[in-house]
N, C-alpha and C positions, 0 to 999 in steps of 0.2 A: 634531742632525739637519740634513739639508741641505735647507732650505726657503727660501722667499723671506722675507726679514726687512725690516720697515719700522718706523721709529720716529716716533710722533706725540706730541710732548711727553713726558709721563711714561708713555704707553701704548706697549707694544711688541707689534706684531702679527707673528706668525710663521705660515707656511704648513706648517711641519714637523709640526704636530699632526695633519694630515690623512693622514699616512703610517701612522698606527696604526689598527687596526680600530675601536676605541672613538671615536677622533677623527672618523673618517669618519661613523660612525653618529650621533654626537652632533650634528655640524654639519647633516646632512640633517634629522634630527629637529627641531632647533631652528627651521630655516627652515620646515619643514612646520607646526609649531605656531604660529609668528608669523604666517605668511600665512593660516592658517585662522582665527586669532582676528581678524585684520583684516577678512577677508571676512565673518565672522559678526557682527562689530560693526557693519559698514556695513549688513548685512541687518537686524539688530535695530533700529538707529536708523531705517532706512527704514520698517520695519513700525510702529514707534512713532509716527513722524511721519504716515504715511498713515492710520493707524487713529484718530488724533486723540483724541477724548474717550472712546473705548471703554474700559470698565472693565478689560478683560482685556489691553489693549495694554501696560500697564505691565509685565506679566510676559514680554513678547516678548523684550526685550533680554537679561535673564538666561538665558532658555531658549536663545536663539540662542548666547550666549557659552558656555553649558554644552556645547552640541552642538559648538561650535568648539573646545572644549578636549578633550572626550572622544574625538572621532573621531581626531585625531592621537595621542592617548594610547594608543589600542588599535591601530587600523589603521596609523597612521604609524610606530609602533614596529616593527611586523613588516615593513612594506615598506622602511623605512630599513635594517633589518638585512639584508634580501634584497639590496638594492642594494650594501650594504657587502660582503657575501659574494661577489657577482659581481665587484666591483672587486678584491677580495683574491685570488680564484681566478684572475682574468685577469692579475694582476700590474700592473694599471694604477695610475697615480698620480692622486689626486683633487685638484683645485684647489678653492678656495673658490667659484669661479663654478659648477663642476660641482655642488657641494653645494647651492648656492642654487637652481639650475635643477631639480635633482631634488626638493628640498623643495617649491618652489612648484608643480612639475608634479604632485606627489602631491596637493596641495590642490586643484588644478584637476580632477584625475580624481575625487577623493572628492566634490567639489561636483557634478560632472556626474552621477555615479552616484546621488547622493542626490536630485538634481532629477529625474532620469529615473524613479526609483522612485515619485515622487509622481504622475506622469502615469499610471502603470499602475493606481493605485488609484482614479482618477476614473472 
């Protein structure tokens, strides 16, 4: 494949994998999953710290991490596939930066939608 190749010690990084549909989908999905877990871990630790000695606060971190895993697992899978199909249909070449921005962008949109739905119920 004709991609950008770089070698770091024993690890070889190639950009050619993002030319395949599965490679594009996987890269976007992985970034969505990682960024979602990071945001939900920070939220869980903040809730645990701010609730202090509350007996239910110990369950906040696992619940937030579960939400941070399940959202990309279901919604992230679908939206990553849609982005991949658009790139494939348009004949575009995806770089690693594009995949990173799409994955983190999905997490930002998912977090905003989840937070805005909470305000509706109040």
